[in-house]
C-alpha positions in Angstrom: 4.0 2.8 -28.6 2.9 -0.1 -27.4 1.5 -1.1 -23.8 3.5 -2.7 -21.6 2.1 -6.4 -21.5 0.3 -6.6 -18.2 -0.1 -9.8 -16.5 -2.3 -11.3 -13.6 -1.2 -14.1 -11.4 -2.9 -16.0 -8.5 -1.6 -18.1 -5.5 -2.9 -21.4 -6.3 -2.1 -24.5 -4.4 -2.2 -27.1 -7.7 0.2 -29.9 -6.6 -2.6 -32.2 -7.4 -4.0 -30.8 -10.3 -3.4 -31.9 -13.7 -2.3 -27.9 -14.5 1.3 -29.4 -13.2 3.6 -30.8 -13.6 4.8 -31.0 -10.4 7.9 -32.0 -8.7 7.3 -35.3 -6.9 9.6 -36.3 -3.8 11.6 -39.9 -4.7 9.8 -40.0 -8.2 12.6 -41.2 -10.8 11.5 -38.6 -12.9 9.0 -35.7 -11.1 11.9 -35.2 -8.3 14.7 -34.9 -10.1 16.9 -32.0 -8.9 17.1 -29.0 -10.3 15.2 -30.0 -13.6 13.3 -27.5 -15.2 10.1 -29.3 -16.5 9.0 -30.3 -12.5 7.9 -27.5 -10.3 7.8 -27.2 -7.3 4.7 -28.2 -5.4 2.4 -26.0 -2.7 1.1 -22.2 -3.7 2.4 -20.2 -6.6 1.6 -18.0 -8.6 -0.1 -18.9 -11.7 -0.8 -17.1 -14.6 -4.1 -16.6 -15.7 -4.0 -13.4 -18.1 -5.2 -15.1 -20.8 -8.8 -15.4 -18.9 -8.5 -11.8 -18.1 -10.8 -9.5 -19.5 -10.3 -5.9 -17.6 -8.8 -4.8 -14.4 -8.2 -2.1 -11.8 -5.7 -0.9 -9.1 -6.7 1.9 -6.4 -3.5 2.9 -4.3 -2.9 5.8 -2.0 -4.8 8.2 -0.5 -5.3 12.3 -1.9 -5.6 13.6 1.7 -2.3 14.5 4.1 -3.3 14.1 7.8 -6.1 10.7 6.7 -4.6 7.2 6.7 -4.0 4.8 3.8 -6.9 3.0 3.5 -6.1 -0.6 2.1 -4.9 -0.9 -1.8 -7.7 -2.5 -3.8 -7.7 -4.6 -6.6 -10.4 -5.5 -8.7 -10.2 -8.2 -11.8 -12.8 -9.1 -14.4 -12.2 -12.7 -15.8 -14.4 -14.7 -18.5 -15.4 -17.9 -17.1 -17.1 -19.4 -20.3 -15.7 -22.7 -19.0 -16.4 -22.5 -16.0 -12.8 -22.6 -14.6 -13.7 -19.5 -11.8 -16.8 -21.7 -10.0 -16.2 -22.8 -7.0 -19.1 -25.4 -7.4 -17.5 -27.2 -10.1 -15.4 -30.5 -10.3 -14.3 -30.1 -13.7 -12.0 -27.2 -13.3 -8.6 -27.1 -13.5 -8.8 -24.8 -10.8 -10.7 -27.2 -8.5 -10.8 -26.4 -5.2 -8.6 -23.5 -5.3 -11.4 -20.9 -6.2 -11.9 -19.6 -2.3 -11.4 -16.6 -0.5 -7.6 -15.6 0.6 -6.2 -16.5 -2.4 -2.5 -14.2 -3.3 -3.6 -11.7 -6.3 -0.2 -10.4 -8.0 -0.8 -7.5 -10.9 2.4 -6.7 -13.1 2.9 -4.2 -16.1 5.5 -4.5 -17.6 8.1 -5.9 -15.6 7.2 -3.6 -12.4 4.0 -5.2 -9.9 1.3 -2.9 -9.6 0.1 -4.8 -6.7 -0.3 -7.8 -4.9 -3.2 -8.3 -2.5 -5.6 -11.2 -1.2 -9.0 -11.8 -2.7 -11.7 -11.3 -0.2 -14.7 -12.3 -3.2 -15.6 -14.1 -5.6 -18.8 -12.7 -7.7 -19.9 -14.8 -10.5 -22.8 -13.3 -13.1 -24.1 -15.9 -16.0 -26.5 -15.1 -19.0 -29.0 -16.6 -20.2 -27.2 -18.1 -23.2 -25.0 -19.7 -20.5 -21.5 -17.3 -20.7 -20.0 -15.8 -17.5 -17.9 -13.8 -16.4 -15.9 -13.8 -12.9 -14.8 -10.6 -11.0 -12.3 -11.2 -8.2 -12.6 -8.5 -5.5 -9.0 -8.0 -3.6 -7.0 -5.9 -0.9 -3.7 -5.6 0.5 -3.0 -6.4 3.4 -4.4 -3.6 5.3 -6.9 -5.6 6.0 -5.1 -8.1 8.0 -3.4 -5.8 9.8 -7.0 -3.8 10.9 -8.5 -7.2 12.2 -5.1 -8.1 14.7 -4.4 -7.2 18.3 -1.0 -7.3 19.9 0.0 -7.8 23.3 -0.2 -5.6 26.3 2.7 -4.2 27.4 5.0 -1.6 28.6 7.6 -0.7 25.7 11.2 0.6 26.1 11.2 3.6 24.6 12.8 3.4 20.9 12.8 5.1 17.0 9.3 5.1 16.0 10.6 3.2 13.0 11.5 0.2 15.3 8.0 0.3 17.2 6.6 -0.5 13.8 9.3 -3.4 13.3 8.5 -4.8 17.2 4.5 -4.1 16.4 5.0 -6.6 13.1 7.2 -8.7 15.5 4.1 -9.4 18.0 3.9 -13.3 18.4 0.1 -12.1 17.5 1.1 -10.9 14.4 4.1 -12.2 12.9 4.7 -9.8 10.0 7.3 -12.2 7.6 10.6 -10.1 7.7 11.1 -10.2 4.0 7.7 -8.4 3.1 8.5 -4.7 5.4 10.2 -1.4 3.7 10.7 0.3 6.4 12.8 3.3 7.1 14.8 5.1 9.9 12.5 6.7 12.3 13.7 10.4 13.1 11.4 10.5 16.3 11.2 8.1 19.7 8.4 7.0 20.7 7.7 6.7 24.7 7.1 4.0 27.2 2.9 5.0 27.3 1.4 1.7 27.8 0.2 -0.9 25.2 -3.1 -2.2 26.8 -5.2 -5.5 26.0 -7.0 -5.3 22.9 -4.7 -2.8 20.8 -5.1 -2.8 17.2 -2.2 -3.7 15.5 -2.8 -1.0 12.4 -4.4 1.6 14.8 -1.4 1.4 16.9 1.0 1.4 14.1 -0.7 4.4 12.6 -0.4 6.5 15.4 3.2 5.2 15.5 3.1 7.0 12.4 1.4 10.3 12.7 4.1 10.8 15.9 6.6 10.7 13.4 4.9 12.8 10.8 5.5 9.7 8.4 3.4 7.6 5.4 2.5 4.0 6.5 1.4 1.8 3.4 1.4 -1.4 1.8 3.5 -1.1 -1.5 3.3 -2.1 -4.9 4.6 -6.2 -4.0 2.8 -6.2 -0.6 5.9 -5.4 2.1 4.7 -3.4 5.4 6.5 0.4 4.2 7.4 2.8 6.4 9.0 6.4 5.2 9.7 9.3 7.3 9.1 12.2 7.7 12.0 13.6 6.4 11.3 14.0 2.4 13.7 15.8 0.7 14.9 14.3 -2.3 18.2 15.9 -4.2 17.6 16.3 -8.1 19.3 13.6 -9.2 17.0 10.8 -10.2 14.0 13.1 -9.8 11.3 12.1 -12.3 10.1 14.8 -13.4 6.5 15.4 -15.5 6.1 18.2 -18.2 5.3 19.6 -21.8 9.1 19.9 -23.2 10.9 18.8 -20.8 10.1 15.9 -18.9 7.7 13.1 -19.2 4.8 14.7 -21.2 1.2 14.0 -19.5 -2.2 14.7 -21.1 -3.5 16.2 -18.1 -3.5 18.4 -14.8 -5.8 19.2 -12.1 -4.4 21.8 -10.0 -6.1 23.1 -6.9 -5.3 26.3 -4.9 -7.4 26.6 -1.7 -7.9 26.3 2.5 -7.7 22.7 2.1 -4.0 22.3 4.0 -4.4 25.8 5.6 -3.5 25.3 9.9 -2.3 28.0 11.4 -3.0 26.8 15.3 -1.8 23.4 15.2 -2.7 21.5 18.8 -0.1 18.1 19.7 -0.5 16.2 23.0 1.3 12.9 23.8 -0.9 10.3 26.0 0.6 11.5 29.4 1.8 14.3 28.3 1.6 18.1 28.4 -0.4 19.6 25.5 1.9 22.6 22.5 -0.3 25.0 20.8 2.1 26.8 18.3 -0.1 29.5 16.2 0.9 31.5 12.4 -0.7 35.3 13.5 0.1 36.2 10.1 -2.1 34.0 9.0 -4.8 34.1 11.3 -5.0 37.6 10.7 -5.2 37.3 6.9 -7.6 33.9 6.7 -8.8 33.4 10.5 -8.1 30.9 12.6 -7.8 27.1 11.5 -7.2 24.5 13.9 -5.1 21.2 13.3 -5.5 19.0 16.4 -3.0 15.9 16.6 -4.0 14.2 20.2 -2.9 10.9 21.8 0.0 10.5 20.5 2.9 8.6 21.4 6.1 10.8 21.4 8.8 10.2 24.6 8.8 14.1 25.1 6.6 17.8 25.3 9.5 19.1 23.9 8.8 16.6 20.2 5.1 17.4 20.5 6.0 21.3 20.6 8.5 20.8 17.7 6.1 19.4 15.5 3.1 21.8 16.8 6.0 24.5 15.5 6.7 22.6 11.8 2.9 22.1 10.8 2.0 25.3 11.7 4.9 27.2 9.6 4.5 24.6 6.8 0.5 24.6 6.8 0.0 28.5 7.1 -0.4 29.8 3.6 -3.0 28.4 1.0 -1.6 25.4 -0.9 -0.9 25.4 -4.6 -0.8 21.9 -5.9 -0.8 19.4 -8.6 -3.5 17.4 -7.0 -4.0 14.8 -10.7 -1.6 14.2 -13.5 -2.7 12.2 -16.5 -0.2 10.0 -17.7 -1.7 7.8 -21.5 1.6 5.3 -20.8 1.1 4.2 -24.9 1.8 7.5 -25.8 5.5 6.9 -24.1 9.0 5.9 -24.6 9.7 2.2 -23.2 12.3 3.5 -20.7 9.8 6.4 -19.7 6.5 3.9 -19.2 8.7 2.1 -16.9 9.7 5.1 -15.1 5.9 5.9 -14.7 5.2 2.3 -13.2 7.5 2.6 -11.4 6.5 5.2 -8.9 5.9 4.2 -5.9 3.5 6.1 -3.1 5.7 8.4 -1.2 8.1 9.4 -3.8 8.0 13.3 -4.9 8.1 14.5 -8.5 8.5 17.7 -10.1 6.0 18.7 -12.2 
């Protein structure tokens, strides 16, 4: 089968660039409404795929009780004409090769990464050839440098609190770039102190829920609640003979997620401890401590401690890695695999 077509686009402001043509207000030709030849100026995604040598995307995490690192992408461009040299005045992108340009990578019809370029790294050889490496991260890195307003919030669902952080004037995140599921637990009225980091606070809200917080493929802030119980309808299945075929599988069976004593506490609240005595007798005491959560009541802490002490009381047999050769799949299977998102539940 054919490999899905790859596309790399960079957000350039090319209004005054010869790459145009662009829409020009009050121009009798370029200013005509509803034309298909002249585009609006300002920052637009410009297709630079013909200059790409290779790229890679790295998103997600491998451990349940860790936070999601910033998604990352690296793109290597052919720079023989110095198009990506920020000092070259004759580049078609002159003045545009700067940090914080938005970048988008698409496979087939499915966006795989949306983020911002942090660094442009140029390499030259003695024969005059050149490559340019764009190093990009998603907006997790943006939130890690933002603070939120101090104050005392009202009791509300975890999802509402995350939306409030995104609405905070210090953050001011677009409503159009959110994918927030409704939370299942309340966060309380614990005071938000001066200088509170936006990312750390949203991660603590998510930890209180027991959910997921990440940046999805399209660059949206995504929040998933603690309820992850998919039905068999539409469940993506991988298998040999039945389901989407894979070329390699790695399974681990061990104590990475073995916890039989769970301690949970809220800021300003009590401490709840749940233990699974049978598991402790079999495997010894394995402790998980979740402190400084933002739950509204101690009852929530008790419920969370009991839930985790039951869920993680036995060694886990889990698929850690699944290798899929995209070019071996039917087109519909390719799109299914490429459309999988962090937090999706699959069957193997």
